[in-house]
Phi, psi and omega in degrees: 000133181279148170280166180298321180294318180294322178296319179297319178296317180296318179295322179297320178296319179295316180297318179297319180295318179296318185285332187250343187239352184247114177292148181243125183299319182294340180261018179076029180080009179268155171284167180298319180294320179294320179293322178295319180291330181275355181291126182281356181300134181296134178264140177211155177277141178286139172294143180306324179293321177294320179297317181294323179293331181276348181285161184275136176285152179288150179294323178282139185299307181221158174233138182263133179279137175244185179294342178263004180106211181247128176269118183215129176050050178064020177229159179249126184241138185232154175200151180288345185262002179280144178247128183298134178087001182263141178271137181229159171256147189240139167235147186215165175286160183293322183243314185286142177235023180292329179212162174227156175259132187250132179234153173279178185291344177270356178100000179281137180289135182255306185190168169260122180257135184255149174294143191298332183270358179228024182294128176297155183299319181297318179291322178297318178297320179295320179294315179296321178295320179295320178296323178294319178296317179297319180295319179295319179294320178296319178296322179295318179295316179297321178293320178297319178295322179296318180296318180297318179296320179294319179297318178295321179295318178295321179296318178296321178294322179294319179295317179296321179294322179295318178296321179294320179294319178298321179294323179291324179293326179294334182269355182280143176278184181296330181266010179091350180283154181281125180279125179295142180263118180265121181291145179289145179297143180262122179272118179272131180271133177277105184267008179287145179284129179265137177268126180255145179293142179295144180296139180292138180277138178295145180298147180290138179295146180293142181294141180286137179278146175302148185297332185279343182291313179301326181289326184274321185240027185303324182286337183267348183277142179291156179289000000 
């Protein structure tokens, strides 16, 4: 079974043989390469913007960059201008997958990302330099955070020591000796329920005598 790389090499050899060794009747008996060389059309290099516009868009709407680059079409692509966690749009060549063109979501071109196994030396050096800068910046930020935490810890310890010193000075006597603190007596509340004597009932009033009795027996009734 052939590997993908071996298959590509074999196909390239077949294409080269067809273009350079097989005459074509429609081209006047010339090979494709001979007909291309005899074409009077002016040749020019495509502007990078024109080339990117002619490339095919990816079927997937966006691809997210990770610390390892962009995963696209079973390949990993890297560039020094990619930002981790950012979504990008991809354009690619119809057959070649050595590189892809990366755009932001608004359509602005960001960078050309190369497949990890064919990255040019200049691009590889730029990626390594960017990683070194990022690592240095991360170390600087971590060191700054460590210094800030230490400063806050020292400030907190100083404040606590000052409060402790103020408390000790308040307890010192006139000669510098520590005045003993006498606790205040604690008054215990009697929470037991007290029974109170029932209120005395007022005496019942004497029944009123009929009006005719004093008149009849007034002399015999006690005062």
